[in-house]
N, C-alpha and C positions, 0 to 999 in steps of 0.2 A: 483750238481750245483744249487746255490741259484737262486730263481726266482727274476727278476728285481723288484726294489721298485716301488710300485704303486703311482703315483703322483696325487695330486688333481689338479683341472683345473688352479688354480693360480700358482702352481709350474710349470705346463706345460708352462704357459705364460712366467714365469721368465726364464725357461731353454731355451725357444726359443730366448728370448732376448740375453741370454748369447751366444747361438750358432750364433746369428747374429752380435756378436762383441760388445754388450753393457752389460758388466758384473756387472755394479754397481747396488746394491739393497739397497734402502733406503726407509723404511716404517715409519709409525707413528701411535701412538694410540692417538686419539683426543677427550677425554671426555669433556663434558660440566660440569663445577663444580657447578651443581645445585641439586645434590643428591649423594647418595652412589652408588658405583658400584654393579651390581648384576651378577648372574651366566652367563647371556648373554654377559656381558662385559668381563667376564673371558675367554670366548671362543675367543673373538676378540683379547684380550691381548695375549693369547697363539699363535694365528695365526700370528699377526703382529710381535711380538718379535721372534717367532719361525722361520718365514721366514728369518728375518734378520740374525739370528744365523746360520741357515742352509747354507745360501749363502754368509757368511762372510761379511754381510752388517751392516747397522745401523738401529736402530729404535728410533725415537724421541718420547718423551711425550710432547704433545701440548694441553694445555687447551684452548678450544674454549669459552673464557670468554667474550661474546659479549652481554650479558643481565644482567646488574648489579642488577636488581630487584630480580632475583632468585638465584644469586650466592653468595658463602660464602667461606672464607678461611678454614672453617671446612671441607668442601667438598674437597678442594684442598689437604689438609693434609691427609684425609682418602683415597683418590685415590692413593696418593703416597705410603701410608702404604700397601694398598691392592696389588699393583703391585709388590712391593718388597717381600711381604709375599708369593706371587705366585712363586717367584724365578727369577724375571727379573729385569734388570737395564737398564734404557734408556741411549742412547748415548748423547742426548742433551735435555734440558728442555726449552720449549718455551711456550708462551701464545699468543693468537690472539691479545691481547692488546699490545704486543710488536710491532705490525705492524700497529697500528691505524693511525699513521702519513702517512705511505706508502699507506695504503688502502684509506685514504682520498685523497691523491695526485692522485691515480689512478682513483678515482671517478671523480675528477676534469678533468682528461684527457678524460674520457668518455663523460663528459658534452661538452667539447671542440670539440669532434668528432661528436657531435649531437646524441650520443647514450645513454644519460641519461637526465632526466628532473625532476624539482621539481613539485610535485603535491599537490594541496590544498584540495583534496577531503578527506572526512572522511574514516575511515576503512570500514564502512558499504557501502559507495558509491563505494569504490574501489572493494569490494567484489561483489557487484551487477554488476558493469560494466565489470567485468572479464568474464561474461557469464557462460555457462555450457559446458559440453562435446558435446552437440548437437547444441548449439547456440553460435556463436562467440561473443567475447567481443566488447565493444565500446570504442573508444578513449576517454581519459580524455579531458575535456575542456582546460586543461593546458598543453596538450602534445606538442603543437607547440610554446611554449615560446621560445624566442630567447636564444642563447647561453649566451649572456651577462646577461640577466635577471636570467637565471638558475644559473650562477656562483655567482651572487650577493646574490640570495636567499639562496643558499647552504652555502655560507660563513656566512650569517646571522644566519642560523640554527646552525652552529658551535658556533657562538658567543653567543647563548642563547637568541636570540630575540623572539623566538616563544615558545608556550606552547607544552606540550606533545600532540602528535596527530594532531597538527595544520598543519604540512607539512611533507611530506616524499620525499625521492629521489627514483625515479624508473628508471630502465633500459628501453630504448626504443627499443623494439624488434618487436613483432607482436601480436596485440590483437585478431587475428583470428587463431593463431597457434593451431594445434590439441593438442599439449602438453600445458596444461593450465599454467604450471609453467613458460612458456616463454611469457605469455601475460603480458608484461611490469612488471616484478617482482620488488618488493621493494628491494632497496639496503641499505637505511638508514632510521631510524626512530628517533624521538626525545624522549629521556628519561632523565629527570632531576633526577638522582639518583646517589648516591655515589658508585663508583666502588672500589672493594676490592684491586685493584692494582694502578689504575690511579687516584683515589680520585675523585675530582670534575673538573678535567681538561677537560673532554669531557661531552657534553650533547647530542651528536648524536652518535649512535652506529650502526655498520654494521650488516646486516642480515646474518644469517648463510650461506645461499647459495652464498652470495657475498664474505664473508670473507674466507670460507673454501678452495676453490680452489686456491685463491691467496696466502693463507698461505702455502699451499702445494708447490706452485711454488717458494715462497721465500726460503723455506727450501730445494729445489731441490729434493722433494720426487719423487721417480720413480714409486712406486706402492701404490696408495692411495686406501686402501682396506676398504670397508664399507659394510653395510648390504643391502639386496636386495631392501628395500623400497626406497633406494636412486638411483635406476636405472633410474627413470624418471627425477631425478635431474642432471644426467650426461650431457645432452645437454647444460644445463645452466652453469655447471661447465666448460665445454669446450668453451662455447661462451665467457665468461669473459676472459679466458686465451688467446683465439684467438684474440679478439678485442684489448687486451692490448699488445699483442706480447711478452708475457713473457714466462719463462721456462714452457714447456708443460708437467706438471704432468698429469698422467693418472689415472682415477678412475676405480676400478674393484669391482663388487658386489658379495657377497655370501649370502646364506640363513641365516637369523637370527635364533637364538636359541629360540624355543618354547617348554616349558615343560608342561606336564600334571600336574594338581592340583596346578598350579602356575600362578601368574600374573607377567609380566615383565615391565609393563608400570611404568615409574618413577612417573608419576602423581598419579597412583593408589597406589604405594608403599608409596608415601608421604602422601596420604590420610589416609592410615592405621596407619601411625605414628602420624599424627597430631590429628586424631580423637580417638586415644587411643585404637585401636584394637590390637596393639602390644606395647611392652614396649619401642621400639625405632628402629632405623635403624639396630642395631646389635641384635635384638631379634632373638633367634635361630630358629624361625619358618620362618623368612624372607629369600628370595632367594638372599639377598645381600651377598657379599663376607665376610663382617664383621660378618653377622649373621651365615653364614656357618662356619667361623673360630671359633666363640664362641661355636657353637654346637659341634665342635670336628672334622670337616672335615680337611683334610690335604692338603697342596699344591699339593702333589703328586697325591692324588685322583682326584682333580679337573683337573689337567693337563691330567691325564689318561682319564677322562671323555671327555675333549675337543678333544683328539685324537680319541676316539672311535666314537664320533658324526661325526667327519670329516668335510669336506668343500664341501657343496653342492650348486648347482645353483638354486634349487627350495626350497621353504619353506616347512617344514614338522614339525611334532610334535614328540618330543622325550619323551619316557616314563620316568617319574621320577625314576622308578625302576632302570634304568641304572646308574643314579648318586649314588643311594644308594648302588648298587652293587660295584661300583668303590671304595667307601669309605670302604666297608667291605673287599674288596680284599686287600687294603693297610693296614688297621688296623689289619687284621688277622695276618699279618707278623710282625707288629711292636708293637702292644698294649700289655702291661703287663696284665696278668691274675690276677684277684682278686676275692674274694668271698664277696657278699653282699646279704642281704635278704630284699626284698622290702615289703613283706606282711607277717610279722613273726608269727610263731606258735612255742610256747615253747615246747622243748623236754627235759625231765628229764631222764637221764640214771641211773636207780636205782642201778645197780650193779657196777657202776664206783665209785671209792673212793671219798668221799666228801673232798673238799678242795684241791684236786690234780689238777695240770696243767701239761700237757705234750705238746711237740711241734712236729707237723707233718710236714714233708718236702713236699713242693709244687713246681710245675714247674711254672716259670714265663711266659714262652711262648714256647709251644711245637714246634712252627715254627722256633724258634731262639735259638739254644743251647747256644749261647753266653749270653743270657739273664739270665742264671743261675737259682738258686732255692732260696726259702725263707722258713722260718719256721713260722707256724701259730699255735697259742695256741688252745688246745683242753681241754675241761673240762666236768664236770658232766652234765651241763646244756648248751644246744645249741638252736639256733633258726634255723628253716627250713622255706621254703616257704609254706604258707598255701595251695597253690595249689598242693603241693607235697604230700598231704594226702587226702584220701577219705575214708569215712566209708563204703560206698557201691559202690565200683568202677566198671566201665564197664570192659569188656574183654580187654586184652592187656594194662591194666594200671599197669605199672611196678614200680610205686613209692610206697609210704608207705600206708598200710592198716591195720586194726586190725588183728593181728596174722601174718602179713607179714613182710618181711625183705627187707632192702635196704642197700647199702653201702654209707656211708658218704664220699664224694669226698676226696681222699688222706688219709682217716681215716678208721674207723672200720665199720663192719656190725652191724646194730642194728635191733631189732625186736620190733614191737609195741605190748605191752601187755595190756595196759589200756588207755581208752579215758576219759579225764576229761572234763565235761561241766559245764557251769554256769547255773543260774536259768532260763535263756531264752532258754537253749538248745544249745547254741553255744559252739563249741569245743574250749577250752582255753589252754589245755595242753595234751601232750602225755607222758605216762610212758612207757619207753622202757628198754630193756637190750641189752648189747653189747657182742660180741664175742671177748674176750681179745687176741685171737690168729689171728685175721683177719686183723691186721694192715699191710699195704703194699700190699694188693691184695690177700692174702691167706685166710684161715679159719681154724677152729679147726678140721674139718672133711673133708676138701677138697671140700665142696659144693660151688656152684657159685650162685650169685644173679644177676638178670638182671638190676635192677634199681640202678642208681647212682645219688645222689642228693647233692646239695651244702648246706652249713651251715656256721654259725659263732658261736663262743663260747660266750655265753650270758654275763659272767662276764667281758670279754675283748672287747665286741663289741663297736664300735664307732658309735654314732648316726650321721646321715647325712640327708640332704634334697635332694631328687632326683626329677628332673624335667623330666617328661615323655612327650617328644614332639612328636607330630604326624603331619601329613600334615595340613597346614593352611587352606586349602579349602577341602570341602567334595566332590565337583564336579570335574570331570576330566577336564572340561573346565569351569573355574569360570565365564567366560563371557556369558555363555549360561544360560539365565534366562527367567522367564515368562515375558510377556509384562508388562512394567512398573517397572520391577525389576532391581537390580544392582548386580555387582559382590559380593557385601557385603552380599547378601542373601545366598551366597554359603559358607560362612565361616564355618569352622568345629568347633562346640561347644566343641569338645573333643580334640582340638589341643594341650592342655596342661593340664596335671594332676600332682599335686605335692604330693609326698608321703614321709613319715618319714621312713627311712631305718636304718638297722643295718649292719655295715661293719666290716670286719677284720681290725685289728689295723693299718696295713700299709696304708690304705686309709685315715687315719686321718692325714697323713703327705703329702698327695698329693699336688703338686704345681699347681697353676693356669695354665690351658692349657694342663696339663698332661692327657694322654689318656689311657684308660683301657678297657679290656673286662671283664665285670662282668659275671662270668661263668654261662652259661645257660640262661642269660638274654639279653645280647646285649652289644653294645659298648657305653662307657660313657666318658665324658670329665669333668675335674674339672673346674668349672666356672671361667671365668676371670673377671667377674664384681664383684663389692663389694657385699658381701653377705647380704641378707635381713634376714638371719637366725642367726645373731649374730656370735658366734664362731663355729657354726656347719658348716662343709664343705658342699658345694653344687655341685652336679654332674648333668650335662645335658646329656640326652640320645641322642647319635648321630644317631644310627640306631639299630634296633632289629637284632637278629641273623638270622631270617627268610629271606631267599634269594629267593624272588618270581621272580627276574629278571633272575635267572639262567636258568629257563625253557624257557624263551623268547630267551635268548642269544644262547641257544643250538639249536634252530630251524634253 
């Protein structure tokens, strides 16, 4: 008998609603179009769209576009692309700007009810007047304006009669409330800036806390799921809905995603981009969905990661190794195997016929028999990894050494007979002999060799540029710095190394975004960006083969 499915706490809430006779489930994903989505957003996407799918409901995509200064169509387009790439499609597409007229009318209604007023104080004066957690705030000198005056001033704000920051509209709640967000929060501010959808029609824009709950209500959202830092905002969310008497959407909070060696702040990610620490939002070292996509992560691996992280009520920090484990798990089943040498050492097989080429048969993916086989050229001269040879190796070094033997992957056994060095003493070539009867796993006398190394035929090798990406930050918590320092001090100087590699011919035909396992080296993806290396293919390292997370996961 199968054990019952374990539900997360939001699923428990939904199932109770269904049991109580309220079966409708309508969620939404509400990004602000002021930056690219990151892995934290991916978790939220998987949750909101996943809940709707599981319970036969709907999930809307709604852009909270209430700050024209920071928003751009570029971000709107990138967000749509990321959601679809992750494998989801929204039921309805909306924008907070769709509701500007309704939000304005509701603000007028609150003024008429004596629950909102126009304040002439500066932002600094408002901040000081709000008080602290131990000291109550003080009322604005403009708090007791008449309803008629507030209506007139608010209308004039909309008409553009005042400068940015000259006036704001505030809710009238309680300046001594223990939740500081309820100390007469701002509802509208003046921004004379072109909006990407409404143009110059508006010069007043609603604050997030005012627009968010009302937008949920307009769309009849049943479960407004957001991250835990918004739990203190929920009373304000409920206050606006209650005072307006509109559809009672409900907000539920879950723990946001925090990853080691990563920053999730859009402000900090924007700083990395603008100040040139990365090449752009889609730099493969960035935790953005576009960066992960370019690096070679798959939608399946990110959805797997979101599922394993789960939905918690308390904030915690997830080891980045889990994300890397997920992509290895997925690519191990799907990525085609290829051979490439990143740090080449030339090997000349002295007893192999000069000018001869033969083709050895190689498996495309041992995890997928349907992937078939391919033929790879073999010749008298091959490249091997420089690390696969040592003149004076330690014990248990089963690769190539003077007088020692290894098997070339899918090929022959070779023995190192001579080491050629240049004037500085650096090894530049190995002279070897091969066992002609050893192709396919055998040998001339039945002997076995422990070491198997990869290789490429030198005359047939395709040059490539390989980007060896590592973690962008060297510190587990990039925000932990010495006094006066910033997260930038923890940038990893070795987060990107570029090498010139030699590849088997099939890699010369790789299509942008195509994923491979370079045998014994790691998982790589053909870059989707225009190449800076001319006609030479570029491959981004997605992850190494080393699986440090496996030990953690097994505990």
